[in-house]
Backbone of each chain as ProteinMPNN parsed JSONL, in Angstrom:
{"seq_chain_A": "MYNRLKVERAEHDLTQEDLAKKIGVSRQTINSIEKNRYVPSTILALKLSQVFAKPVNDLFTLAEED", "coords_chain_A": {"N_chain_A": [[74.005, 15.774, 16.584], [73.615, 17.537, 19.613], [72.402, 20.638, 21.023], [72.656, 23.461, 23.297], [71.58, 25.855, 22.718], [69.102, 27.243, 22.725], [68.449, 27.299, 25.428], [70.627, 28.69, 26.509], [70.284, 31.082, 25.197], [67.885, 31.943, 26.281], [68.675, 32.262, 28.936], [70.429, 34.376, 28.663], [68.702, 36.255, 27.893], [68.074, 36.754, 25.142], [66.775, 37.251, 21.872], [66.124, 35.222, 18.936], [66.7, 36.79, 16.755], [68.314, 38.823, 17.888], [70.588, 37.346, 18.661], [71.356, 36.385, 16.182], [72.107, 38.761, 14.908], [74.296, 39.473, 16.476], [76.244, 37.583, 15.803], [76.392, 37.787, 13.12], [74.708, 36.378, 11.269], [71.704, 34.995, 9.67], [68.335, 35.018, 11.093], [67.09, 32.728, 10.48], [69.184, 30.892, 10.331], [69.967, 30.599, 13.021], [67.603, 29.533, 14.034], [67.509, 27.098, 12.606], [69.766, 25.828, 13.652], [69.062, 25.554, 16.348], [66.92, 23.819, 16.083], [68.197, 21.531, 15.456], [68.608, 21.063, 12.76], [70.631, 21.933, 11.325], [74.118, 21.765, 11.408], [76.415, 23.888, 12.737], [79.337, 25.617, 11.353], [82.811, 25.399, 12.411], [83.756, 27.958, 12.824], [81.396, 29.447, 13.278], [80.48, 28.128, 15.562], [82.493, 28.814, 17.352], [82.11, 31.554, 17.454], [79.611, 31.63, 18.685], [80.277, 30.532, 21.132], [81.838, 32.562, 22.096], [79.976, 34.652, 22.401], [78.291, 33.627, 24.42], [80.147, 33.258, 26.334], [81.243, 30.744, 27.007], [82.78, 27.478, 26.836], [82.967, 25.686, 23.672], [82.288, 23.009, 23.922], [80.44, 23.024, 25.987], [78.242, 24.064, 24.83], [77.636, 22.514, 22.624], [76.955, 19.059, 22.151], [77.946, 15.732, 21.342], [75.854, 13.422, 19.597], [74.67, 10.009, 19.948], [74.72, 8.785, 17.452], [76.607, 10.226, 16.06]], "CA_chain_A": [[74.606, 16.667, 17.586], [72.641, 18.319, 20.391], [72.947, 21.924, 21.486], [71.925, 24.149, 24.38], [71.475, 27.237, 22.253], [67.832, 27.846, 23.139], [68.551, 27.517, 26.883], [71.603, 29.773, 26.709], [69.661, 32.316, 24.681], [66.889, 32.354, 27.279], [69.428, 32.728, 30.116], [71.013, 35.692, 28.349], [67.585, 37.095, 27.473], [68.296, 37.156, 23.75], [65.876, 36.647, 20.883], [66.884, 34.629, 17.819], [67.132, 37.929, 15.924], [69.439, 39.471, 18.591], [71.755, 36.465, 18.575], [71.761, 36.367, 14.765], [72.802, 40.027, 14.629], [75.574, 39.47, 17.193], [77.266, 36.755, 15.141], [76.375, 38.092, 11.678], [73.992, 35.417, 10.416], [70.264, 35.292, 9.638], [67.551, 34.391, 12.159], [66.849, 31.404, 9.928], [70.336, 30.045, 10.673], [69.86, 30.298, 14.456], [66.446, 28.65, 14.165], [67.877, 25.772, 12.098], [70.719, 25.207, 14.592], [68.288, 25.177, 17.541], [66.057, 22.675, 15.755], [69.105, 20.442, 15.047], [68.511, 20.802, 11.331], [71.889, 22.378, 10.73], [75.291, 21.754, 12.291], [77.202, 25.061, 12.306], [80.767, 25.443, 11.111], [83.646, 25.662, 13.598], [83.809, 29.426, 12.988], [80.141, 29.882, 13.902], [80.449, 27.559, 16.912], [83.393, 29.633, 18.18], [81.448, 32.858, 17.654], [78.554, 31.407, 19.679], [80.92, 30.339, 22.438], [82.286, 33.912, 22.514], [78.795, 35.408, 22.844], [77.799, 33.101, 25.693], [81.317, 33.132, 27.222], [81.324, 29.347, 27.457], [83.474, 26.658, 25.832], [82.103, 25.079, 22.642], [81.811, 21.718, 24.45], [79.278, 23.252, 26.847], [77.104, 24.432, 23.982], [77.314, 21.411, 21.699], [77.373, 17.706, 22.579], [77.776, 14.735, 20.283], [74.802, 12.431, 19.792], [75.205, 8.642, 19.824], [74.937, 8.409, 16.041], [77.688, 11.046, 15.476]], "C_chain_A": [[73.504, 17.464, 18.299], [73.262, 19.661, 20.76], [72.035, 22.568, 22.52], [71.65, 25.609, 24.014], [70.226, 27.955, 22.77], [67.883, 28.212, 24.63], [69.472, 28.704, 27.163], [71.018, 31.121, 26.294], [68.654, 32.858, 25.693], [67.583, 32.92, 28.524], [70.013, 34.117, 29.902], [69.958, 36.689, 27.856], [67.778, 37.655, 26.055], [67.247, 36.506, 22.853], [66.754, 36.031, 19.789], [67.481, 35.736, 16.956], [68.354, 38.616, 16.55], [70.719, 38.662, 18.421], [72.294, 36.442, 17.135], [72.58, 37.609, 14.423], [74.199, 40.02, 15.257], [76.652, 38.674, 16.464], [77.224, 36.88, 13.608], [75.791, 37.018, 10.787], [72.504, 35.79, 10.394], [69.559, 34.564, 10.786], [67.247, 32.927, 11.796], [67.949, 30.409, 10.354], [70.261, 29.624, 12.135], [68.73, 29.3, 14.691], [66.795, 27.224, 13.73], [68.853, 25.062, 13.028], [69.952, 24.709, 15.818], [67.435, 23.936, 17.309], [66.871, 21.447, 15.34], [68.988, 20.072, 13.572], [69.807, 21.171, 10.63], [72.995, 22.383, 11.77], [76.193, 22.909, 11.846], [78.674, 24.734, 12.082], [81.535, 25.743, 12.405], [83.679, 27.16, 13.88], [82.57, 29.922, 13.728], [80.034, 29.371, 15.343], [81.327, 28.387, 17.849], [82.798, 31.012, 18.456], [80.368, 32.733, 18.729], [79.156, 31.24, 21.073], [81.434, 31.673, 22.994], [81.119, 34.716, 23.085], [78.339, 34.95, 24.228], [78.912, 32.927, 26.737], [81.424, 31.738, 27.839], [82.079, 28.53, 26.413], [82.488, 25.974, 24.868], [81.495, 23.766, 23.156], [80.591, 21.858, 25.358], [78.024, 23.561, 26.033], [76.663, 23.275, 23.092], [77.801, 20.081, 22.271], [77.069, 16.708, 21.466], [76.625, 13.782, 20.618], [75.405, 11.047, 19.586], [75.542, 8.286, 18.387], [76.07, 9.192, 15.379], [79.029, 10.315, 15.51]], "O_chain_A": [[72.589, 17.991, 17.666], [74.483, 19.805, 20.804], [70.843, 22.278, 22.612], [71.509, 26.471, 24.881], [70.283, 29.109, 23.193], [67.427, 29.279, 25.039], [69.144, 29.597, 27.945], [71.228, 32.144, 26.945], [68.576, 34.063, 25.93], [67.144, 33.92, 29.092], [70.086, 34.927, 30.827], [70.278, 37.81, 27.458], [67.658, 38.856, 25.816], [66.878, 35.349, 23.054], [67.958, 36.282, 19.722], [68.614, 35.634, 16.487], [69.309, 38.952, 15.85], [71.778, 39.195, 18.088], [73.502, 36.474, 16.902], [73.604, 37.529, 13.745], [75.161, 40.496, 14.656], [77.828, 39.036, 16.496], [77.933, 36.167, 12.897], [76.294, 36.763, 9.693], [72.093, 36.77, 11.015], [70.101, 33.627, 11.372], [67.16, 32.044, 12.648], [67.675, 29.256, 10.686], [70.462, 28.455, 12.464], [68.882, 28.342, 15.45], [66.425, 26.259, 14.398], [68.789, 23.842, 13.183], [70.162, 23.585, 16.274], [67.25, 23.112, 18.205], [66.304, 20.439, 14.919], [69.232, 18.931, 13.181], [70.049, 20.773, 9.491], [72.84, 22.926, 12.864], [76.68, 22.916, 10.716], [79.185, 23.719, 12.555], [80.974, 26.272, 13.365], [83.635, 27.581, 15.036], [82.666, 30.704, 14.674], [79.562, 30.082, 16.23], [80.959, 28.634, 18.997], [82.958, 31.566, 19.543], [80.223, 33.612, 19.578], [78.617, 31.74, 22.06], [81.46, 31.883, 24.207], [81.251, 35.375, 24.116], [78.04, 35.769, 25.098], [78.661, 32.507, 27.867], [81.664, 31.587, 29.037], [82.028, 28.853, 25.226], [81.334, 25.723, 25.214], [80.341, 23.451, 22.865], [79.8, 20.923, 25.486], [76.9, 23.348, 26.488], [75.473, 23.085, 22.84], [78.907, 19.986, 22.803], [76.074, 16.827, 20.751], [76.445, 13.388, 21.77], [76.53, 10.927, 19.101], [76.516, 7.582, 18.122], [76.463, 8.87, 14.258], [80.039, 10.857, 15.061]]}, "seq_chain_B": "MNTSCDALNSEKEHKKLTQIIKYRLPHKFKKLGLLGAISIFIFLIAYKYLGSNTLLVKDVARTLMLLSLLIASLSREVFEDEYVQHVRNQSYALSFFCTLVYSISLPLIAFVLDLLITNVSGDGNVNFYDMSAFEVLFMLVCFQLLFLEALKRFGRVQ", "coords_chain_B": {"N_chain_B": [[112.103, 19.916, -2.944], [110.541, 19.67, -5.26], [108.254, 18.607, -4.083], [107.381, 20.67, -2.431], [106.789, 22.535, -4.347], [104.696, 21.275, -5.715], [102.816, 21.186, -3.687], [102.34, 23.888, -3.367], [101.265, 24.54, -5.857], [98.957, 22.953, -5.82], [97.649, 24.133, -3.725], [97.143, 26.646, -4.809], [95.433, 25.935, -6.92], [93.309, 24.879, -5.468], [92.447, 27.169, -4.151], [91.593, 28.723, -6.331], [89.502, 27.129, -7.322], [87.76, 27.193, -5.128], [87.137, 29.88, -5.16], [85.709, 30.016, -7.564], [83.55, 28.319, -7.004], [82.361, 29.699, -4.903], [81.575, 32.012, -6.133], [79.204, 34.522, -6.666], [76.448, 36.289, -8.148], [75.158, 39.678, -7.742], [72.178, 40.175, -5.658], [70.032, 41.397, -7.053], [70.089, 40.322, -9.594], [68.76, 37.966, -9.471], [65.962, 38.374, -9.567], [65.906, 39.58, -12.054], [66.852, 37.532, -13.735], [64.842, 35.568, -13.349], [62.576, 36.938, -14.236], [63.282, 37.37, -16.907], [63.418, 34.692, -17.82], [60.733, 33.881, -17.496], [59.451, 35.675, -19.241], [60.556, 34.886, -21.711], [59.602, 32.3, -21.803], [56.829, 32.73, -22.037], [56.882, 34.024, -24.498], [57.777, 31.903, -26.125], [55.605, 30.141, -26.006], [53.594, 31.726, -27.127], [54.718, 32.085, -29.627], [54.606, 29.528, -30.649], [51.835, 29.107, -30.848], [51.161, 31.031, -32.646], [51.764, 29.998, -34.951], [54.228, 30.182, -36.135], [57.325, 28.663, -36.901], [60.173, 28.721, -36.823], [63.25, 27.245, -36.525], [65.654, 28.368, -35.681], [64.948, 30.709, -34.258], [63.57, 29.555, -32.143], [65.624, 28.024, -30.965], [67.456, 30.028, -30.198], [65.868, 31.463, -28.393], [65.42, 29.493, -26.457], [68.032, 29.041, -25.55], [68.564, 31.55, -24.463], [66.7, 31.515, -22.421], [67.682, 29.485, -20.77], [70.06, 30.697, -20.028], [69.1, 32.9, -18.591], [67.891, 31.565, -16.444], [70.15, 30.403, -15.355], [71.516, 32.669, -14.499], [69.758, 33.506, -12.489], [70.059, 31.341, -10.787], [72.704, 31.601, -10.008], [72.714, 33.864, -8.498], [73.109, 35.737, -5.448], [71.476, 35.409, -2.231], [69.271, 37.608, -0.308], [70.266, 37.729, 2.286], [73.141, 36.291, 2.608], [74.504, 33.726, 4.154], [76.426, 31.161, 5.935], [74.565, 29.121, 6.304], [72.737, 29.443, 4.208], [74.466, 28.92, 2.104], [74.981, 26.25, 2.625], [72.422, 25.144, 2.296], [72.085, 25.774, -0.371], [74.057, 24.159, -1.567], [72.935, 21.685, -0.973], [70.621, 21.876, -2.513], [71.676, 21.828, -5.091], [72.732, 19.235, -5.177], [70.404, 17.687, -4.795], [68.884, 18.467, -7.034], [70.451, 17.481, -9.099], [70.216, 14.721, -8.685], [67.409, 14.355, -8.949], [66.997, 15.203, -11.6], [68.419, 13.284, -12.954], [66.935, 10.96, -12.346], [64.52, 11.718, -13.525], [65.323, 12.0, -16.223], [65.964, 9.401, -16.834], [63.664, 7.936, -16.235], [61.467, 9.122, -17.636], [61.78, 8.744, -20.568], [61.555, 5.951, -20.5], [58.972, 5.498, -19.465], [57.509, 6.756, -21.476], [58.228, 5.124, -23.577], [57.137, 2.632, -22.818], [54.431, 3.312, -22.737], [54.064, 4.04, -25.39], [54.563, 1.615, -26.582], [52.418, 0.109, -25.63], [50.239, 1.551, -26.696], [50.837, 1.382, -29.411], [50.644, -1.325, -29.763], [47.937, -1.601, -29.35], [46.779, 0.066, -31.303], [48.058, -0.938, -33.46], [49.886, -0.063, -35.493], [52.509, -0.727, -35.709], [54.989, 0.697, -35.391], [57.277, 1.505, -32.943], [58.24, 4.141, -30.959], [61.14, 5.576, -29.446], [61.349, 7.8, -26.857], [63.152, 10.668, -27.313], [65.225, 12.582, -25.411], [65.923, 16.028, -25.256], [68.92, 18.068, -24.94], [68.33, 20.563, -23.981], [65.958, 20.164, -22.559], [66.846, 18.557, -20.411], [68.742, 20.241, -19.158], [67.11, 22.403, -18.532], [65.308, 21.253, -16.701], [67.148, 20.641, -14.699], [68.085, 23.179, -13.747], [65.636, 24.321, -12.999], [64.714, 22.535, -11.014], [66.762, 22.973, -9.146], [66.365, 25.682, -8.379], [63.803, 25.508, -7.284], [64.138, 23.63, -5.186], [65.937, 25.052, -3.602], [64.367, 27.196, -2.685], [62.418, 25.739, -1.278], [63.954, 24.425, 0.708], [64.981, 26.602, 2.054], [62.673, 27.578, 3.16], [62.104, 25.635, 5.078], [63.941, 26.278, 7.032], [62.828, 28.552, 8.067], [60.626, 27.745, 9.432], [59.274, 27.64, 12.613]], "CA_chain_B": [[111.822, 21.105, -3.764], [109.39, 19.324, -6.092], [107.094, 18.395, -3.219], [106.873, 21.969, -1.977], [106.21, 23.176, -5.543], [103.402, 20.605, -5.932], [101.912, 21.628, -2.616], [101.997, 25.283, -3.662], [100.362, 24.515, -7.013], [97.656, 22.39, -5.431], [97.024, 25.162, -2.876], [96.641, 27.68, -5.734], [94.285, 25.358, -7.635], [92.214, 24.782, -4.499], [91.976, 28.538, -3.918], [90.863, 29.129, -7.533], [88.243, 26.368, -7.355], [86.892, 27.72, -4.069], [86.65, 31.19, -5.635], [84.693, 29.762, -8.597], [82.37, 27.742, -6.342], [81.711, 30.709, -4.046], [81.215, 33.211, -6.892], [77.766, 34.8, -6.769], [76.056, 37.593, -8.692], [74.336, 40.411, -6.762], [70.811, 39.664, -5.475], [69.079, 41.94, -8.048], [70.125, 39.483, -10.79], [67.832, 36.848, -9.3], [64.674, 38.814, -10.113], [66.16, 39.832, -13.476], [66.938, 36.221, -14.392], [63.537, 34.91, -13.323], [61.687, 37.71, -15.123], [63.72, 37.064, -18.275], [63.031, 33.315, -18.143], [59.265, 33.833, -17.634], [59.105, 36.396, -20.474], [60.925, 34.053, -22.869], [58.681, 31.16, -21.788], [55.559, 33.225, -22.607], [57.153, 34.269, -25.911], [57.863, 30.613, -26.826], [54.235, 29.599, -26.129], [52.908, 32.577, -28.112], [55.356, 31.809, -30.926], [54.102, 28.224, -31.11], [50.42, 29.214, -31.208], [51.006, 31.95, -33.788], [51.992, 29.189, -36.146], [55.603, 30.318, -36.629], [58.089, 27.497, -36.45], [61.573, 28.809, -37.24], [64.069, 26.531, -35.544], [66.699, 29.262, -35.17], [64.329, 31.575, -33.236], [63.293, 28.674, -30.993], [66.905, 27.661, -30.326], [68.01, 31.226, -29.549], [65.011, 31.756, -27.232], [65.677, 28.466, -25.439], [69.357, 29.307, -24.971], [68.43, 32.746, -23.616], [65.941, 31.133, -21.235], [68.618, 28.762, -19.904], [71.008, 31.694, -19.521], [68.37, 33.664, -17.57], [67.742, 30.703, -15.266], [71.492, 30.249, -14.769], [71.789, 33.928, -13.79], [68.958, 33.449, -11.248], [70.647, 30.305, -9.927], [74.004, 32.048, -9.502], [72.586, 35.097, -7.718], [73.095, 35.554, -4.0], [70.226, 35.718, -1.531], [69.33, 38.904, 0.383], [71.226, 37.519, 3.372], [73.884, 35.076, 2.229], [75.433, 33.256, 5.196], [76.856, 29.769, 5.715], [73.396, 28.242, 6.231], [72.217, 29.551, 2.837], [75.425, 28.204, 1.254], [74.756, 24.824, 2.885], [71.148, 24.812, 1.662], [72.322, 25.871, -1.811], [74.77, 22.931, -1.953], [71.958, 20.586, -0.922], [69.7, 22.017, -3.647], [72.389, 21.37, -6.297], [72.823, 17.768, -5.11], [69.055, 17.147, -4.996], [68.44, 18.702, -8.412], [71.206, 16.55, -9.938], [69.616, 13.403, -8.495], [66.056, 14.347, -9.519], [67.08, 15.296, -13.063], [68.879, 11.969, -13.409], [65.779, 10.054, -12.256], [63.566, 12.2, -14.532], [65.86, 11.717, -17.558], [65.952, 7.954, -17.068], [62.311, 7.369, -16.15], [60.511, 9.646, -18.624], [61.821, 8.004, -21.833], [61.087, 4.582, -20.272], [57.501, 5.559, -19.361], [57.018, 7.086, -22.816], [58.452, 3.93, -24.404], [56.143, 1.611, -22.429], [53.116, 3.805, -23.184], [54.049, 3.964, -26.852], [54.496, 0.186, -26.904], [51.042, -0.315, -25.362], [49.352, 2.209, -27.657], [51.141, 0.833, -30.733], [50.083, -2.678, -29.804], [46.473, -1.488, -29.449], [46.405, 0.629, -32.605], [48.593, -1.903, -34.422], [50.597, 0.488, -36.656], [53.797, -1.423, -35.796], [56.196, 1.492, -35.12], [57.444, 1.932, -31.554], [59.245, 5.211, -30.9], [61.782, 5.807, -28.153], [61.331, 9.244, -26.605], [64.516, 11.208, -27.283], [65.231, 13.789, -24.6], [66.901, 17.015, -25.738], [69.825, 18.633, -23.926], [67.616, 21.702, -23.395], [64.998, 19.635, -21.583], [67.594, 18.091, -19.238], [69.325, 21.407, -18.479], [65.984, 23.188, -18.018], [64.851, 20.573, -15.49], [68.216, 20.746, -13.702], [68.077, 24.522, -13.136], [64.338, 24.536, -12.345], [64.741, 21.753, -9.76], [67.674, 23.63, -8.199], [65.726, 26.89, -7.846], [62.663, 25.096, -6.452], [64.659, 23.009, -3.953], [66.543, 26.106, -2.784], [63.265, 27.907, -2.018], [61.78, 24.819, -0.323], [64.858, 24.195, 1.844], [65.058, 27.867, 2.812], [61.423, 27.695, 3.915], [62.217, 24.759, 6.255], [64.712, 27.007, 8.038], [62.0, 29.616, 8.658], [59.575, 27.148, 10.272], [59.673, 27.678, 14.043]], "C_chain_B": [[110.551, 20.88, -4.595], [108.12, 19.201, -5.271], [106.507, 19.723, -2.774], [106.22, 22.73, -3.125], [104.821, 22.614, -5.825], [102.374, 21.083, -4.925], [101.423, 23.049, -2.887], [100.995, 25.368, -4.81], [98.986, 24.01, -6.626], [96.897, 23.38, -4.544], [96.404, 26.253, -3.747], [95.387, 27.195, -6.445], [93.063, 25.296, -6.717], [91.583, 26.149, -4.256], [91.115, 29.013, -5.086], [89.501, 28.452, -7.595], [87.254, 26.893, -6.323], [86.301, 29.054, -4.495], [85.529, 31.004, -6.648], [83.408, 29.261, -7.935], [81.613, 28.813, -5.56], [81.247, 31.941, -4.821], [79.693, 33.357, -7.004], [77.544, 36.182, -7.359], [75.255, 38.343, -7.636], [72.877, 39.945, -6.77], [69.839, 40.145, -6.557], [69.024, 41.092, -9.327], [69.147, 38.312, -10.692], [66.477, 37.187, -9.93], [64.78, 38.992, -11.627], [66.143, 38.522, -14.263], [65.589, 35.544, -14.47], [62.548, 35.603, -14.253], [61.988, 37.402, -16.585], [63.242, 35.693, -18.699], [61.524, 33.217, -18.364], [58.829, 34.514, -18.937], [59.395, 35.538, -21.701], [59.989, 32.84, -22.973], [57.343, 31.555, -22.424], [55.716, 33.452, -24.116], [57.147, 32.957, -26.697], [56.481, 29.995, -27.03], [53.475, 30.377, -27.205], [53.413, 32.269, -29.523], [54.819, 30.51, -31.527], [52.669, 28.359, -31.621], [50.156, 30.194, -32.351], [51.276, 31.222, -35.105], [53.391, 29.301, -36.716], [56.413, 29.139, -36.112], [59.54, 27.54, -36.931], [62.447, 28.215, -36.142], [65.101, 27.443, -34.89], [66.16, 30.141, -34.044], [64.084, 30.776, -31.959], [64.574, 28.374, -30.226], [67.512, 28.841, -29.575], [67.22, 31.54, -28.286], [65.264, 30.768, -26.103], [67.017, 28.707, -24.748], [69.297, 30.507, -24.035], [67.688, 32.418, -22.32], [66.849, 30.392, -20.251], [69.604, 29.72, -19.247], [70.368, 32.522, -18.399], [68.223, 32.851, -16.289], [69.079, 30.496, -14.558], [71.872, 31.491, -13.97], [71.038, 33.94, -12.454], [69.575, 32.463, -10.259], [71.955, 30.767, -9.288], [73.924, 33.301, -8.63], [72.537, 34.809, -6.229], [71.73, 35.896, -3.416], [70.375, 37.079, -0.845], [70.354, 38.826, 1.51], [71.936, 36.197, 3.095], [74.864, 34.707, 3.344], [75.736, 31.776, 4.97], [75.686, 28.792, 5.636], [72.814, 28.26, 4.81], [73.155, 28.801, 1.874], [75.243, 26.689, 1.389], [73.489, 24.345, 2.171], [71.291, 24.829, 0.131], [73.033, 24.604, -2.311], [73.814, 21.736, -1.979], [71.027, 20.64, -2.134], [70.363, 21.564, -4.949], [72.447, 19.842, -6.33], [71.463, 17.136, -5.405], [68.59, 17.294, -6.441], [69.169, 17.762, -9.373], [70.554, 15.175, -9.892], [68.239, 13.329, -9.178], [66.079, 14.408, -11.043], [67.512, 13.954, -13.651], [67.722, 10.985, -13.435], [64.761, 10.409, -13.348], [64.021, 11.794, -15.939], [65.834, 10.225, -17.87], [64.515, 7.447, -17.148], [61.37, 7.854, -17.254], [60.582, 8.915, -19.977], [61.308, 6.567, -21.678], [59.564, 4.528, -20.216], [56.902, 5.804, -20.75], [57.125, 5.876, -23.736], [57.389, 2.869, -24.123], [54.754, 2.021, -22.916], [52.979, 3.669, -24.691], [53.874, 2.518, -27.308], [53.062, -0.315, -26.742], [50.093, 0.244, -26.406], [49.551, 1.614, -29.053], [50.555, -0.561, -30.87], [48.57, -2.64, -29.976], [46.074, -1.022, -30.848], [46.934, -0.245, -33.749], [49.31, -1.313, -35.623], [52.044, -0.03, -36.759], [55.042, -0.633, -35.468], [56.243, 1.954, -33.666], [58.552, 2.971, -31.518], [59.836, 5.312, -29.512], [61.911, 7.309, -27.968], [62.76, 9.766, -26.436], [64.517, 12.544, -26.545], [66.298, 14.767, -25.091], [67.755, 17.539, -24.582], [69.14, 19.799, -23.22], [66.7, 21.235, -22.274], [65.703, 19.251, -20.279], [68.137, 19.29, -18.445], [68.244, 22.271, -17.84], [65.484, 22.574, -16.706], [65.856, 20.748, -14.357], [68.163, 22.098, -12.983], [66.759, 24.781, -12.401], [64.28, 23.795, -11.016], [65.601, 22.467, -8.725], [67.005, 24.838, -7.552], [64.56, 26.532, -6.914], [63.126, 24.489, -5.127], [65.259, 24.058, -3.027], [65.459, 26.844, -1.992], [62.626, 27.032, -0.942], [62.657, 24.634, 0.915], [65.006, 25.444, 2.704], [63.822, 28.014, 3.689], [61.461, 26.815, 5.168], [62.946, 25.471, 7.391], [63.89, 28.069, 8.744], [60.967, 29.05, 9.621], [60.056, 27.054, 11.714], [59.442, 26.337, 14.735]], "O_chain_B": [[109.644, 21.711, -4.646], [107.047, 19.631, -5.695], [105.288, 19.891, -2.739], [105.249, 23.463, -2.936], [103.887, 23.356, -6.131], [101.221, 21.349, -5.263], [100.256, 23.372, -2.668], [100.03, 26.131, -4.769], [97.97, 24.564, -7.046], [95.67, 23.464, -4.597], [95.3, 26.728, -3.479], [94.405, 27.927, -6.565], [91.943, 25.611, -7.121], [90.362, 26.282, -4.167], [90.06, 29.617, -4.892], [88.484, 29.087, -7.877], [86.062, 27.023, -6.602], [85.132, 29.34, -4.238], [84.529, 31.72, -6.619], [82.314, 29.72, -8.263], [80.383, 28.836, -5.553], [80.602, 32.822, -4.252], [78.996, 32.42, -7.391], [78.313, 37.114, -7.125], [74.72, 37.719, -6.719], [72.4, 39.39, -7.761], [68.93, 39.411, -6.945], [68.035, 41.135, -10.058], [68.754, 37.736, -11.707], [65.921, 36.412, -10.708], [63.882, 38.613, -12.38], [65.506, 38.416, -15.311], [65.216, 35.006, -15.512], [61.782, 34.952, -14.965], [61.082, 37.201, -17.394], [62.721, 35.528, -19.802], [61.074, 32.555, -19.299], [57.959, 34.012, -19.648], [58.581, 35.469, -22.623], [59.631, 32.408, -24.069], [56.793, 30.817, -23.242], [54.829, 33.126, -24.905], [56.589, 32.887, -27.793], [56.202, 29.404, -28.074], [52.812, 29.8, -28.067], [52.638, 32.203, -30.477], [54.607, 30.402, -32.734], [52.316, 27.815, -32.668], [49.08, 30.195, -32.948], [51.052, 31.745, -36.197], [53.726, 28.603, -37.673], [56.193, 28.675, -34.993], [60.079, 26.532, -37.388], [62.388, 28.631, -34.985], [65.39, 27.315, -33.7], [66.808, 30.309, -33.011], [64.349, 31.244, -30.852], [64.61, 28.458, -28.998], [68.016, 28.687, -28.463], [67.796, 31.845, -27.242], [65.317, 31.151, -24.934], [67.129, 28.593, -23.527], [69.892, 30.498, -22.957], [67.997, 32.963, -21.26], [66.796, 30.637, -19.046], [69.941, 29.578, -18.072], [71.007, 32.809, -17.387], [68.404, 33.371, -15.188], [69.141, 30.422, -13.331], [72.474, 31.39, -12.901], [71.59, 34.325, -11.424], [69.612, 32.714, -9.054], [72.278, 30.376, -8.166], [74.933, 33.752, -8.088], [72.004, 33.789, -5.794], [70.931, 36.591, -4.043], [71.471, 37.638, -0.802], [71.191, 39.714, 1.677], [71.384, 35.122, 3.326], [75.931, 35.309, 3.46], [75.355, 31.205, 3.949], [75.788, 27.754, 4.982], [72.443, 27.214, 4.275], [72.697, 28.133, 0.948], [75.336, 25.947, 0.411], [73.478, 23.294, 1.531], [70.698, 24.008, -0.568], [72.663, 24.045, -3.343], [73.871, 20.893, -2.874], [70.681, 19.61, -2.712], [69.704, 20.986, -5.813], [72.239, 19.229, -7.377], [71.372, 16.173, -6.166], [67.985, 16.384, -7.008], [68.582, 17.296, -10.35], [70.361, 14.536, -10.927], [67.941, 12.37, -9.89], [65.28, 13.747, -11.705], [67.033, 13.543, -14.708], [67.536, 10.261, -14.412], [64.212, 9.528, -14.009], [63.224, 11.31, -16.744], [65.7, 9.829, -19.028], [64.181, 6.634, -18.01], [60.558, 7.076, -17.755], [59.543, 8.502, -20.492], [60.701, 6.021, -22.599], [58.935, 3.656, -20.816], [55.933, 5.159, -21.149], [56.248, 5.625, -24.562], [56.815, 2.285, -25.042], [53.996, 1.201, -23.435], [51.944, 3.249, -25.208], [53.156, 2.226, -28.265], [52.549, -1.055, -27.582], [49.249, -0.474, -26.943], [48.59, 1.371, -29.783], [50.044, -0.941, -31.923], [47.981, -3.496, -30.636], [45.193, -1.59, -31.493], [46.36, -0.294, -34.837], [49.365, -1.952, -36.674], [52.719, 0.196, -37.763], [56.095, -1.241, -35.276], [55.372, 2.695, -33.209], [59.664, 2.723, -31.983], [59.132, 5.155, -28.515], [62.497, 8.005, -28.797], [63.48, 9.353, -25.527], [63.896, 13.512, -26.985], [67.444, 14.377, -25.316], [67.37, 17.465, -23.415], [69.332, 20.01, -22.023], [66.665, 21.82, -21.191], [65.231, 19.571, -19.188], [68.009, 19.346, -17.222], [68.429, 22.807, -16.747], [65.265, 23.283, -15.725], [65.479, 20.972, -13.206], [68.194, 22.152, -11.753], [66.748, 25.378, -11.324], [63.849, 24.355, -10.007], [65.221, 22.558, -7.558], [67.062, 25.008, -6.334], [64.36, 27.176, -5.883], [62.573, 24.796, -4.072], [65.111, 23.971, -1.808], [65.606, 27.089, -0.795], [62.328, 27.498, 0.158], [62.162, 24.679, 2.041], [65.14, 25.358, 3.925], [63.902, 28.507, 4.814], [60.918, 27.194, 6.206], [62.614, 25.291, 8.563], [64.197, 28.453, 9.873], [60.483, 29.75, 10.51], [61.102, 26.471, 12.0], [59.722, 26.199, 15.925]]}, "name": "protein", "num_of_chains": 2, "seq": "MYNRLKVERAEHDLTQEDLAKKIGVSRQTINSIEKNRYVPSTILALKLSQVFAKPVNDLFTLAEEDMNTSCDALNSEKEHKKLTQIIKYRLPHKFKKLGLLGAISIFIFLIAYKYLGSNTLLVKDVARTLMLLSLLIASLSREVFEDEYVQHVRNQSYALSFFCTLVYSISLPLIAFVLDLLITNVSGDGNVNFYDMSAFEVLFMLVCFQLLFLEALKRFGRVQ"}
């Protein structure tokens, strides 16, 4: 699964730490999602979509192997 | 009626199991558990070199060491979120696999080595290395704690 988290974060001028605080996770979690090492739960994906005011589909896209 | 009762019971069981799986001790227990395990480990080495060899003392110390490691394994991290839970699950799966490989391969390696040495020395007795339950459980918890730390570190790498 691919995500646009890093781009969205830059557009909203947020650091990994800021975003982590907003959705109540650690900076490590945000870093792992951005690096595609961790696929977040639906709850976390919805929280991220709330922060960026965009649908989940705009933030995450399925890869060919998914 | 029966179907709804079954569904209710299975829902209750699922809830209980989830509670057990998610149960964690406070973070301070991690340091406590690790300190306890290291202290007992040092005690066991000292006990061996002092020449004492009471089986009961050894068994009690080993059990306490396993208990300390279990406490460390069950303790929550400073920041426990879903990523840490995911990494923790991975560490349990990896430690199970590694302990299995270790438990199967070590007696085999020891057996082959013993066979070779016995053939060279020619005393005729080949021993099969018997692994104790303590050894297996110790490896299992140690692997879990090490994998958890390693996997957490991957998340920190930018």
